[in-house]
N, C-alpha and C positions, 0 to 999 in steps of 0.2 A: 455603498456597491458592492457586494461581495461575491466569485464566483464560485458555483458548487462544488467543484474540484477543491477548493482553500480553505472553504470553508470544512469541510470531508477532515483538510488533513490538522487542518483544529481537532477538529472533534478524535481522530484520531493520537495528535503528539498528546492526548491530556487523558488520552485513555481512557476516552467518552467511551466508547466503538474499538469495535477492532480491523483488527486486517479486511476478512472479509468482506465485511459491511462500508467502507471502502473504494473495496475494489468494487463492490456490488453495485454500486450507486455512484461511481464517480463518468464521468460520462466519457473525462479519456484516465480510464485504467495501469492500461501501459503506463502513464507517466508517473502517474500511484501508487507504484511497485514502484518503478525508480530512484525513489524519491524515498522510499520508504526499506528500501536495501540498505541505499546507502544509513541511511540512519541505523540504518540492523547491523551492517553491518562494521560502523567501530567499535558495535559494542560489541558481538553476537564473532567476529571474522569471518571466513568467505564458507560459509558450508551453513550456515545462516540463509545465506543468502542462497544456497542452489537449492535450498529446501523450504522455503518461499517457493524460486521457481517449478519448482516438480512441480507443490502443492498444491495451488492459485497459477500455473500454468492454462486449464481447463477453462475458467470464472476470462482471464483476455483474450480467450479463441473466440466466446462468445459476444 
């Protein structure tokens, strides 16, 4: 058995879905965003993290 958020992460990590779709369908979008930030932060730095938070903040609140 696999949790929905884990499956969505695998799809995102394999670049089969985008971050927006992952966050939209995730049961815990804040946790998914945090995981994505860690992944992107390692490769793109702090600027990417701030950009993601600004762009997808409304998704997390809804």
